[in-house]
C-alpha positions, 0 to 999 in steps of 0.5 A, a space after each residue: 467377875 469384874 471384866 466381861 462382855 454380856 451378850 444377847 442374840 435374837 433370832 429370825 426363826 428357830 434356826 440358831 444361825 438365824 441371828 437377826 440382832 446382837 447386843 453386847 455390853 462391856 464391863 471392866 472393873 465392875 462398870 459398864 464402859 461400852 456397848 454395841 448393838 446391830 441388826 443383822 441380815 439373818 441366815 437363813 433369811 426368813 422370819 416366822 412372823 408369829 415367832 418374831 412378833 410374839 418375842 422381839 418384833 424384828 421383821 424381815 423389813 427391819 433387816 433386809 438392808 442390814 449387813 450379814 453376820 461376818 460384817 457385824 461380827 468384824 465390828 463387834 469383836 474389837 468391842 469386847 476383845 479377849 473378855 469372857 462372854 456372859 449370857 443368860 441361858 448361855 447354851 442358847 447364845 453360844 449355840 447361836 454363835 457357833 451355828 452362825 460361824 459354821 453357816 459362814 464357814 468362819 473358824 470358831 475361836 472357842 469363846 469362853 462363856 459364863 451363864 447367869 441363868 445357871 448362876 441364878 439357879 445356884 444362888 436363888 435355889 428355888 426361891 424364884 418362880 422361874 429363872 427367866 431373864 426378867 425374873 432374875 433381873 428383878 430379883 437382882 434389883 434391875 428393872 428390865 425394860 424392853 425385854 427381848 431387845 438384844 441390847 436391853 437383855 445384854 444390859 440386864 445380863 450384865 447387871 445379873 452377872 455383876 451381882 451373882 458371878 
């Protein structure tokens, strides 16, 4: 796969519609050609402090004055257009995308997702201690810094996809 958009969402709480940031990395011809990152005012708008501090560090203060998902998504879609989407544990990211579309009564266009976690399980067949993003990225020769920052995770996902898909 040489043309795709790697995507990653972070959430404010356990609700899949509570996306509070998105990172997108566009790959064409096997090369990263564009990227997009934005904080998002989440829906529902509450943060589980222990959850966000432990995972990504985004707080309510960070997103209070940020646009809501429909505005961010209107900017993001032209960045990746009709490209297939790739995510590590795509079930999570696709679930977030469907949930936040539903939360805003937005029609879901049926994006086509590929999963680098599933690809890693097939490729590495139990030779890794786990199939978490940072573990698979390292196995693919990518040094993931700032894990759980949506754009950094999307970049790692893109590197994995270029190697395994």
